C-alpha positions in Angstrom: 48.7 -17.4 1.2 46.6 -16.2 4.1 47.3 -12.5 3.2 46.1 -13.2 -0.3 42.9 -14.9 0.9 42.1 -12.0 3.2 42.5 -9.7 0.3 43.6 -6.6 2.2 46.7 -4.5 1.2 49.7 -4.5 3.5 48.2 -6.6 6.4 49.7 -9.4 8.3 47.5 -12.3 9.3 48.2 -13.1 13.0 45.8 -16.0 13.2 42.4 -17.5 12.4 39.8 -18.8 14.8 38.0 -21.6 12.9 35.4 -23.3 15.0 32.9 -25.5 13.2 29.4 -23.8 13.0 30.7 -20.5 14.4 31.7 -17.2 12.8 35.1 -17.2 11.2 37.4 -14.8 13.0 40.6 -13.5 11.3 43.2 -11.5 13.3 45.3 -9.0 11.3 47.6 -6.1 11.9 49.2 -3.5 9.6 52.4 -4.7 8.0 53.7 -1.5 6.3 56.3 1.0 7.6 55.1 2.8 10.7 54.3 6.6 10.2 56.8 9.1 11.6 56.0 11.5 14.4 53.6 14.3 13.3 55.4 16.9 15.4 59.2 16.3 15.3 59.4 13.9 12.4 61.1 11.3 14.4 60.6 7.5 14.3 57.5 6.3 16.2 57.3 3.3 18.5 54.3 1.1 19.4 52.7 2.1 22.7 49.8 -0.2 22.7 47.6 -2.4 20.4 43.9 -2.2 20.7 41.7 -4.9 19.2 38.9 -3.6 16.9 36.3 -6.1 15.9 34.8 -5.4 12.4 32.0 -7.1 10.6 33.4 -8.3 7.3 32.1 -10.0 4.1 31.2 -13.7 4.3 34.2 -16.0 3.6 33.6 -19.3 1.9 29.9 -19.1 2.7 30.6 -18.4 6.4 30.0 -15.2 8.4 33.3 -13.5 9.1 34.8 -11.1 11.6 38.0 -9.2 11.1 39.9 -8.4 14.4 42.2 -5.5 13.7 45.1 -5.3 16.1 45.3 -1.5 15.8 48.6 0.1 16.7 48.6 3.1 19.1 51.9 4.9 18.5 54.0 7.5 20.3 57.1 9.4 19.4 60.4 7.5 20.1 62.0 10.8 21.3 61.3 11.1 25.0 61.6 14.9 24.8 59.0 15.3 22.1 55.7 16.9 23.3 53.7 14.8 20.9 51.1 12.6 22.6 50.0 9.2 21.3 48.0 8.6 18.2 46.3 5.7 16.4 47.7 4.4 13.1 44.7 4.5 10.8 44.3 2.7 7.5 41.0 3.5 5.6 41.7 0.6 3.3 40.8 -1.7 6.2 38.2 0.4 7.8 37.5 4.1 8.3 37.6 5.7 11.7 34.6 4.9 13.9 33.2 2.4 11.5 32.0 -1.0 12.7 32.4 -2.7 9.4 35.4 -3.1 7.1 35.6 -0.7 4.2 34.8 -3.4 1.6 31.8 -4.7 3.6 30.5 -1.2 4.0 30.6 -0.4 0.3 29.0 -3.8 -0.5 26.2 -3.2 2.0 25.6 0.2 0.5 25.0 -1.3 -2.9 22.8 -4.0 -1.5 20.6 -1.7 0.5 20.8 1.4 -1.6 20.9 0.3 -5.3 19.2 -3.1 -5.0 16.6 -2.1 -2.4 17.2 -4.9 0.1 16.2 -4.4 3.7 18.8 -3.5 6.3 17.6 -6.5 8.4 18.2 -8.9 5.6 21.7 -7.7 4.9 22.5 -7.7 8.7 21.4 -11.3 8.9 23.6 -12.3 6.0 26.6 -10.6 7.6 25.7 -11.8 11.1 25.8 -8.3 12.6 23.4 -5.8 14.3 20.8 -3.8 12.3 22.3 -0.5 13.5 25.8 -1.6 12.3 24.5 -1.9 8.7 22.2 1.1 8.8 24.8 3.4 10.2 27.3 2.2 7.6 24.8 2.7 4.7 23.9 6.2 5.9 27.7 7.1 6.2 28.6 6.0 2.7 25.2 7.0 1.2 25.4 10.5 2.4 28.6 11.0 0.5 27.0 9.6 -2.6 23.7 11.5 -2.6 25.4 14.8 -1.7 27.6 14.7 -4.8 26.9 18.1 -6.6 27.2 16.4 -10.0 24.2 14.2 -9.2 21.8 17.0 -10.0 22.1 17.9 -13.7 20.5 20.6 -15.8 16.8 20.5 -15.3 14.1 21.9 -17.6 11.0 20.7 -15.8 10.6 20.3 -12.1 7.8 18.4 -10.4 6.6 18.7 -6.8 4.3 16.2 -5.0 3.7 15.1 -1.4 3.9 11.6 0.0 3.2 10.2 3.5 6.3 9.8 5.6 5.1 8.4 8.9 2.1 8.2 11.3 3.1 9.1 14.9 1.6 8.9 18.3 -1.5 7.4 19.7 -3.7 9.2 17.2 -1.5 8.2 14.2 -0.8 11.9 13.3 0.3 12.0 9.7 3.6 13.6 8.6 4.2 14.3 5.0 7.3 15.0 2.9 7.7 16.8 -0.4 9.3 15.0 -3.3 11.3 17.2 -5.7 11.7 15.5 -9.0 13.3 16.2 -12.3 10.6 15.5 -14.9 12.4 16.9 -17.9 11.1 15.5 -21.2 13.2 12.9 -23.0 14.7 11.2 -19.9 13.7 9.1 -17.0 12.4 10.9 -13.9 15.0 11.5 -11.2 14.3 12.2 -7.5 16.4 15.2 -6.7 15.6 15.4 -3.0 12.9 15.1 -0.3 12.2 17.8 2.2 10.1 17.6 5.4 6.5 18.8 5.3 4.3 19.8 2.4 4.3 23.6 3.0 6.0 26.1 0.8 8.9 27.1 3.1 11.1 23.9 3.0 10.8 23.4 -0.8 11.4 27.1 -1.4 14.5 27.0 0.7 15.8 23.9 -1.1 15.4 25.5 -4.5 16.9 28.8 -3.4 20.0 26.9 -2.3 20.6 25.6 -5.8 22.9 27.6 -8.2 21.3 30.4 -10.0 22.2 28.9 -13.4 20.4 25.7 -12.5 17.3 27.7 -11.4 17.2 29.8 -14.5 17.2 26.6 -16.7 13.9 25.4 -15.3 11.2 26.3 -17.9 8.2 24.3 -16.5 7.0 23.6 -13.0 4.6 20.7 -12.6 2.2 20.4 -9.7 -1.2 19.2 -8.6 -3.8 21.9 -7.7 -1.9 22.7 -4.5 -1.7 26.3 -3.2 1.6 25.8 -1.2 3.3 24.3 -4.3 2.1 27.1 -6.4 3.6 29.5 -3.9 6.9 27.6 -4.1 7.2 28.3 -7.8 5.9 31.9 -7.4 8.6 32.7 -4.8 11.6 30.6 -5.9 11.1 30.3 -9.7 9.0 33.3 -10.7 10.0 33.0 -14.4 8.9 29.3 -14.6 5.6 28.5 -16.2 3.5 26.3 -14.0 1.6 23.3 -15.4 -1.3 21.7 -13.6 -1.2 17.9 -13.8 -4.1 16.6 -16.0 -4.8 13.7 -13.8 -5.4 16.0 -10.8 -7.6 18.3 -12.8 -9.9 15.5 -13.9 -9.7 14.1 -10.3 -11.2 17.4 -9.1 -14.0 17.1 -11.6 -14.7 13.6 -10.5 -14.6 14.7 -6.8 -17.3 17.4 -7.5 -19.4 14.9 -9.3 -19.2 12.6 -6.3 -20.1 15.4 -4.0 -23.1 16.2 -6.1 -24.2 12.6 -6.1 -24.0 12.3 -2.3 -25.9 15.5 -1.8 -28.7 14.6 -4.1 -28.8 11.2 -2.5 -29.4 12.8 0.9 -31.9 15.4 -0.4 -34.1 12.8 -2.1 -33.9 9.8 0.2 -32.7 11.3 3.5 -29.9 8.9 4.1 -26.5 7.9 2.9 -26.2 5.6 -0.1 -27.3 2.0 0.3 -26.7 -0.9 -2.1 -30.3 -0.7 -3.4 -30.3 3.1 -4.0 -30.1 4.1 -7.7 -27.4 6.8 -7.3 -25.3 4.5 -5.1 -25.4 1.8 -7.7 -24.4 4.4 -10.3 -21.3 5.7 -8.5 -18.8 3.6 -10.4 -20.4 4.2 -13.8 -20.4 8.0 -13.2 -16.7 8.2 -12.7 -15.8 5.9 -15.6 -14.9 7.5 -18.9 -17.8 7.8 -21.2 -16.0 6.1 -24.1 -15.3 3.1 -21.9 -19.1 2.5 -21.3 -20.6 -0.1 -23.7 -24.3 0.0 -24.7 -25.3 -2.0 -21.6 -23.4 0.4 -19.4 -24.9 3.5 -21.0 -28.4 2.1 -20.7 -27.8 1.2 -17.0 -26.4 4.6 -16.2 -29.4 6.4 -17.9 -31.9 4.2 -16.1 -30.3 4.8 -12.7 -30.1 8.6 -13.2 -33.7 8.7 -14.3 -34.7 6.9 -11.1 -32.5 8.7 -8.6 -31.8 12.2 -10.0 -35.2 13.9 -10.4 -33.8 17.4 -11.0 -31.0 16.3 -13.3 -28.3 17.7 -11.1 -26.1 14.6 -11.1 -26.5 14.4 -14.9 -25.3 18.0 -15.2 -22.3 17.3 -13.0 -21.5 14.2 -15.0 -21.6 16.2 -18.3 -19.3 18.8 -16.7 -16.8 16.1 -15.8 -16.8 14.7 -19.3 -16.3 18.2 -20.8 -13.3 18.8 -18.4 -11.8 15.6 -19.7 -12.2 16.8 -23.3 -9.8 19.7 -22.5 -6.9 17.3 -23.1 -8.3 16.2 -26.5 -7.4 19.6 -27.9 -4.0 19.9 -29.5 -3.9 23.6 -30.3 -2.8 25.8 -27.4 -4.8 28.9 -28.4 -8.0 26.9 -29.0 -7.5 25.3 -25.6 -7.2 28.7 -23.9 -10.5 29.8 -25.5 -12.2 26.6 -24.6 -11.2 26.5 -20.9 -12.1 30.2 -20.5 -15.6 29.7 -21.9 -16.0 26.4 -20.0 -15.1 28.1 -16.7 -17.6 30.8 -17.3 -20.4 28.5 -18.4 -19.9 26.2 -15.4 -20.4 29.1 -13.0 -23.9 29.7 -14.2 -26.3 30.1 -11.3 -28.7 27.5 -12.8 -26.1 24.8 -12.3 -25.6 22.7 -9.1 -23.3 24.3 -6.5 -20.7 21.6 -7.1 -20.5 22.4 -10.8 -20.2 26.1 -10.0 -17.4 25.3 -7.6 -15.7 23.4 -10.4 -16.0 26.4 -12.7 -14.4 28.6 -10.2 -11.5 26.1 -9.8 -10.9 26.1 -13.6 -10.9 29.9 -13.6 -8.5 30.1 -10.7 -6.1 27.6 -12.3 -6.7 28.7 -15.9 -3.1 29.5 -16.8 -1.7 26.4 -15.2 -4.3 24.2 -16.9 -3.7 25.6 -20.4 0.1 25.6 -20.0 -0.1 21.8 -20.4 -1.0 22.3 -24.1 2.3 24.3 -24.6 4.6 22.1 -22.5 3.1 18.6 -22.6 4.8 17.8 -19.3 2.9 16.5 -16.3 3.5 15.2 -12.8 3.1 11.6 -14.0 6.9 10.9 -13.6 6.7 12.4 -10.1 4.0 9.8 -9.2 6.2 7.0 -10.6 9.1 8.2 -8.4 6.7 8.2 -5.4 6.0 4.5 -6.2 9.7 3.8 -5.8 9.7 5.7 -2.5 6.8 3.6 -1.3 8.6 0.4 -2.3 11.5 1.4 0.0 9.0 2.2 2.8 7.4 -1.2 2.4 10.7 -3.0 2.5 11.7 -1.2 5.6 8.3 -1.6 7.2 8.2 2.2 7.5 10.6 4.8 8.8 10.7 7.1 11.8 13.9 9.0 11.3 13.8 11.4 8.4 17.5 11.4 7.6 17.5 7.6 7.2 14.4 7.8 5.0 16.0 10.5 2.8 19.3 8.7 2.3 17.5 5.4 1.5 15.1 6.8 -1.1 17.8 9.0 -2.8 20.1 6.0 -3.1 17.3 4.0 -4.8 15.5 6.7 -6.9 17.9 9.6 -6.9 20.3 8.2 -9.5 23.6 8.6 -7.6 26.8 7.9 -9.5 27.6 4.4 -8.3 31.0 4.6 -10.0 32.1 7.0 -7.3 31.4 4.5 -4.5 35.0 3.0 -4.5 36.5 6.5 -4.1 34.3 8.3 -1.6 35.0 8.8 2.1 32.1 7.9 4.4 30.7 10.8 6.5 
């Protein structure tokens, strides 16, 4: 009956330490036939029995420990040169693991799939934080490194996210998320690499099979020079698509730069709550169609009071025209529109910020207009970044990149959880 309750194959229960209010301790040893000598094939004999204490799943609502009386064997033939060896049984626990196999797989599901914190799972099992974390990393590495996890990809997205702030001056370190944003399916985090420069992401893509790389038709990115270089170097035949949100964000940024410059030129100080342009800052970045009559009247009055040369108004109109790029459904018409718009915005009569916006549109012309052909964006990449940030919040931040990588891939990388009962921890 004890063997049935313990639930492990071919083990013999030696005893149970059951003290009220304390952790339940179960002593077991292997009950099967001892293995034969690896060198001469003779019968082995027991040389010693070491006690290995393993964290196990809770039993009847109580924390439990499994004490494995592990056999150390040697050859029964005194003339055999074979030394001693340990009789391992991965069904109980894998070598150098501090948890039973069943507890390790359970903890991997709790932390990886369900997104629970390591500290919470460790408290439930009554063991150390490092015990759970090391176990999750061991089992999780085998899951996320499964080659079949990365399927055929037609659209690839790149974006950066903050990894950690280090040191006295809180120096920021970023990572690059590599995401499958193929249309028609949910976004999948393929991997994260250190830094936001071109070299790490390029190396990751180049390490993929050539057939997989050739299947990528679209590359989604914000207006980032390093990520453009990644696609140019690693996927030269992939058409790049500038994310619409970031294109409009650049236009809003130039509008805000113009507002702050005019504020200083006219009043000689930064915006204060009574200054017209400062009061208009939210209305300026809001979409025009979202302004009601009251909002339109207020914006017109504030611009009349604080923008004597009409520069901010010009920048606001430029922003709205950039937004209208994505109202066009015809790709050829969009190319003509963006080309003319980029030229018009660079007119010397316009504010310097509007001219800069025009140069940006000209420099990213192909990437901006490719959106009308592909209709893919980096929106799914941003949604994956939200999942990554959730894991960061649960863990109160990370300092070790490998721990971070395994945790976010288990949660957002769509590993095949059906493989968990069959994998060998690393």
